[in-house]
N, C-alpha and C positions, 0 to 999 in steps of 0.2 A: 241283633244280640248286643247286650251291654258288655263293656269290658269286665273281666273277672278280676276284682280287686280284693284286698284283704277285708275291706268293709263288707262287700257283697257276700263274701264267703261266710263271715261271722254272722251276717243276718240270715243266712240260709241253712247253716249246718249247726244242729243242736245235739249235744251229747245228752243221752238219757241215763247215763250210768253204765258201768261195765263195758259191754261192746255194743250197746244200743245207740242208734242215732236216728234222728228225724231230719230229713232234708225238705225244706219248704220253698215255695215259689209257685209257678203255675201248677205244679203237682206236689202232693205230699207223699214222700217216700220214706218208709221205715226200713231199717236194717237191724236185724237181731233184737227186736224189742223184748224187754224182760223186766218184770216187776215194776210196771208203770203205775203211776198214781193218778194221772189226769190224762187219760188217752183221748186222742182226737182221731177221727176216722181218716184212713189213708187211702190214696189212690192205688198204691201198691206196697207190698210188704215182702222184703227180701230176707231169706234165711240162709245162713252160710253152711250149717251142718247140724247134726242131730242132737248135740249135747243140750241138756235142759236149760242152761243159761243162755242159749242162743235160739233154740227151737222151743218156743213156749206157746202152745195152743191156748192156754188160759189168757195170755195177753192178747194174742192175735184176734180172739173172738170179739174183743171190745174195739178193735181197730178197723174191722172190715165191715163193709156194707155189700150189697149185692153185686156192685160193679168193681169191687176191690180185687186186684190180681195178686196172687201169692206166687212168688218165685222161690223154688227150693230144690236142693239136690234130692236124689231118689231116696236117700236114707231117712228122710223125714217128711217128704211131700205128702204121704198118705195120712199124716196126722191132722190135716186141715180139710176144710170144706170150701166149696165155691170154685172160682176160676183159678185153677192151679197150673202153673207152668213148671215142669220138671226139667232141670238143667244139669249140665256137667261141664267141667273145665273145657274151654275152647268154644263154647256156644256164644252166640250173640243174638239178642232179640230186641225188638222195639215194642214197648208197651206205653200206649197213651202219650206218644211223643218223647218218651224217655228211652235212650239206647242203653242196654245193659250188656256189658261184656263180662263173661264168666271166666274167671282165672283160677289157677290152682292155689290151694292152701293146704299145707301139710308140714309135719315135723320131719326134720332130718336126723336128729340124734335123740329123739324121745319117742315113746310109744303111744302117746295120747291121740294123735291125729295122723295115722298112717296114710300115705298117698292113695293106697288102694281103696280107702273108704269114700273117696270122692268129695271130700269137703272143698268148699270154694270160697273165693273172694269175689268182689264185684268192682268193676269200673263203671260207674253210672254217669252218663252224660245227660244233664237236665235240659229241659226245653230252652233254658237261658244260655246253654252252652258250657256250663260248669262241669268239669270232670272230677268226680269224687271216687277215690279208691279206698274201699273198705277191705282190709286184708283177709278178714276171717281169722280163725285161729291158725297161726302159721309160724314157722321159723323164717329166717332170712334165706330165701330160696332163689335159685338162678333165674327163674321166670320173672322176677322183679325187675331185671334189667330192661325188659320190654315195656314196662308200665309207663304211660304218660298220663299225668294227672295234675290238676290244679291243687287238689287237697288230698293228703294221704292220712288215713286214720289207722294208726299203728299200735299194736299191743306192746306194752312195756313191762308187764308184771312178771315175766319169767315163768319157770316151772312148766306150764302147759304151752307156752308160746315163746317168742323172742323176749329177751330181757331188754333193759333200757339201752345198753350199749349196742346190741344187735339191731334194735329198732332204729337207733340213730344212724347206723350204717345203711339201713334200708332207706331212710329218709334222704341221706346224702347221695345215695345212688339214684333215687327217683327224681329228686330235685323239684318237689312241688312248690307252689307259691306259699303254701302253709301246711305244716304237719301238726296233727293233733294226737296226743297219746290217749290210749284207751286200755281196757282190760286191767284196770287198777282200782283200788279203793273198795272192792267187795270181796270176792273169793280169794284173790291173790293180788299182790302189788300194792304199793303205797304212794302217797304224794311224793315221797323221796325218789321213787323210781321215775315218776313223771318229771321231776326237777332235774334228775341226772340226764334223762333223755334230752331235755331242753338244752342243757349245758354242752352236750356232745354233738348236737345238730349244727350243721352249717347252713340250714335253711330256717326261715321264720317258724316259730312254734308258739302255739297258744295252749295253755292248760285250762280246759274249760271246767266250769262247775256243772254238775248234772242237773238237768231240768226235770220237772215233775213228769 
């Protein structure tokens, strides 16, 4: 395995806008793809919960081929066709050499993502050894103390998720090699939220531009 550096992270982790990401390397991994303009077929597609801006069958149909694996919690797994793996917090599975740890994602003081609905985040370990944590839609929750990741993808928009200050606390707790703000620039959140997050973080931060 190669050393996980800032350069290797930025070559592999691509923000697609909102909460969508593509991770490239030996495998192409999508997480929460939504409103994509130039889709590329993926080896696996991970969905965090059932809200339309995260669970989008219209996007997924362009990203999957016969061998593509879709990983999703029970509240949205039945919206897809093909090889579906239904997961819940606490699960771990390996798909095509990629280890996927399923972690909790929920609101503490909001009603949008109650813990009982089973929304998730993912810690994905790529074949190259990079550990990427996508929080899903969540607040700053106690379970984050157990997360170990090279990259943390954190919502900063507030209202439905953590705001910039809470997300910075999460980043400072997890201590990744790189933190990337998400969940801004579309439904909720602004560039200013991303910049505030960067100012408050004690770890390296990159504010990415969304790719097609």
